[in-house]
N, C-alpha and C positions, 0 to 999 in steps of 0.2 A: 468468573470468566469475563475478562475485559475484551471487547471488540474494537480494533483500531482500523480505521480505513484510511488508505493512502490514496489521495485523489488529486488530479489536476486535469482540466479539460484540454490542456496542450500536451502534445507528445514530446518526447525527447528531453524531459526535465529531470530525469533521474528517479521517476516514480517507482518502477519495477526494481531498480537497484536498491532503493530505500526499503521497499517491502521486504525483499530478500534479506538484506543485511540486518535490519532492525529485528526481524524474526530470528535470525541466527544469533544475534547478540542477546536477545532475551533468553533464548534456550541455553546458550553457552555460559553466559556470565551471571544470569539470574537464576539458573537451574529451574526455569519454567517449562512447562508443557505448552508447546506453541503450534498452532495450526495456520499455515498460510493458505489463502484462497485466491486463485487466479480467475478473475472475472473478465479478462480481456481475450477475445477470440483470436488475437494474434499469438497468444500463449507465450509471451516473453518470459514471464516468471517460470513457467513449466519448463521451457528450454534452458533457462539459466540454472535450474536445479538439476540438469542433466537428463531430462526426458524429452524425447522427440514427440511433438504434438500429434504426428500421424500414427503413432502407435498407442496413444491413449485411448483405452476402451470406453471408460466412462468419464465424463467431465463434471465440473462444479455444477453446471446447469442441470445435469441428469439428477444430482442429489437435491438441489434446490426445488426442482419441479416434482420431487417425490417419485421419480421414476426408477431410481436406483438406491440401494441401501448405502449408508456411509461407509461401511466396511468394504463394499464393492467398488468404492470410488476413491478413497484416500490412498496416498502413496507415502511411504515411510523414507524420509530423507536421513534421519538419525533417530536415536532412541527417543529424544524429547521434541523432534522437529518433523511435522508431517505436512503434507500438501494435498489440497483438492486441486487437481490440474485442470488445464483448459485445452481446448482443441478448436479447429475451425468450426466444428459442429455447434459450438456454444452459441453462434449467431442465430441458429435455428431454435435452440432452447430459449433464447431471449423472447422470441415471439410468444412461446408457450407460457413463459412466466408473466409477461405483461398482460396476457388475455385471461389469466387465472383470477378467481374471485378474491384471492388473498393479496393481490398486488397492492401496494409495494412492500408488504410485510413478509414477502417469501422467504428471504434469507434469514430474517429475525426468527421466524417460525422454525425453519430448518435447524438453525444453530441452538434452539431450545432443546433439541433432541440429544445434543451432545455437550450440553453446558458443563457437565461434571468431569469431562475428559480433558479439558484444557485450561491453562491459566490465562493465555492470551490467544486471540485470533487476529491475524493480520490480513487485510483484504486489499489486493492490488485491483484497481479499477481500470477500465478502458479510458483512452484519452478523449472522452466525449461526455457530454451531459445526457446520458442515455438511460434507459430503463435499468440497466445493470448497475450504473452508478447510482441511481436513485435508491435501489434496494440495499446497496452497500452502505450508503449514508444512513438510512432508516435503521439498519441493524446495529450501528455502531454506538459505542459510548462516546468516542471522540474521533474526529477526523483530522488528519494532518496533511499539510499541502507543501510540497517541494516547489520552490520558486527559483527558476533560473534568472540570472540577472540580465535579462533582455526585455526590450520594450513590449513585445507582444505577449510575453509570459506575464508581465506586470499588469497589462491591460486586461488580460484574460482572467486574472485573480478576481476582479469585480463580478464578472459573470458567474464564476464558481460560487462566490459568497452569496450572491442573490439566489442562486439555485438552492443552496443549502438552507438559507433562511426560509425559503418556501416550504422545504421539507420539514423543518423544525416546527412548523405549525401543526403538522399531523403527528410528529414524533418529537415532543418537546424535551426529551431526555438527551438528545444529542448535543454535543458541544464541539466547537472549533478548539482542538488541542493545541494547535500551533502551526505557524508558517515558518519555514526555514530555507535558507539559501543553499542552492546546489550549484556545482561547477563555478565555485566563487572563492576568491582569495582576496581579502581586503588589503593585503600587502602588495598586491600587484596594481599598478597605477592604470586602471581603465576607468576613465572619468564617468562614462554613462553607466556602467555597471555599478559603480560605487554610489552614484546618485539615485539610482533606482532602488537599491537595497536600503539606502538611508531613508528614502521616501516611504517605502513599505514599513520600515521600523517605526517611523513617526506616525503613520496612519494606524498601525495595529497595536502599538504599545507593547504590553507584556505578552501578547499573543505571538509576537515575532520572536523566535527562539534564539538563544545565545549561540548555539552550535551552527556552523556552516560546514558544508562538505566541498572540499577542494576538488578540482579536476585532477584525476589520478589514473593512469593508465592501468594500474593493477586492478581497478574495479571492472573494466572491460575484459581484462584477461581472465579474471576469476569466473565471470559469466560464461566466457567462451569455453572454459574447462568444466562447466557445470557445477560450480561450487561457489561458496560465499567467500567474502573477502577475508574473513578471519581464518579460514581453513587454507586459503591460497597464500596470503602473505600478511601475517599479523603485525609486521613491522611497517607496513606501508601507510602512507598518509590517509588512504581510504579507510583502512582498518582503524587508525587513530580517530578519525573523524566520526565514523559510525559507532565506535565504542562510546564516544562522547555524547552523540545524539541518543543512543540507546539509554544512557544513564540519565539524560535530561528528560526523556520520555517517562521513564520509570518514576522519577521524582514527582511527576504530575499525578501519580496514583498512590503515593505514599501518604 
């Protein structure tokens, strides 16, 4: 079982969109058993999968805190794609998780109980360098960072990488799997955006991924209908880009 964490301390960069569609791509095109974990109390991933957060009985924090069984918490999206949902109550669970004796290994320990059930786990983090983000990075094999071509997003990348480097001291097996551009098209002449992406590419070298995700209205429409981009519009630019990104991620584990 490979655990991939999608993380960025800045909101609005396509983190949840990436988590949902990479998970869908892994299950659909790779025939993998995939678990998504929503670790954001805003529950964007949960809502994007068609579930209202206010009707979620047990959330991911309940399972991680060992308060509920996995079978009592997990939701079935499709035969091979499942979800540990979130709700506003997750913020309360975070305090319990941070105060436990096993912090920050809580999620890693919890996933050990189900390691034979899935091929991939995709974790969607909150847009903050929080305790939940910490346990998500500790638990992963690789973490991936969506980077929007904006100045504040680029500047925030350094803080995130410093945060992850600190975590690597206590969990040396984690790796930065890649950084990739979102809401970006190099064929559109936006000087600052192109310069920022080029600067990131030079700074990160091979860590900066070849695939970029273009701004595409179908991505937002798919989430509004509670489904992934491949189910909503497989011919869209969004589907094409996330298909390519899924293949590039898989190649890192082959």
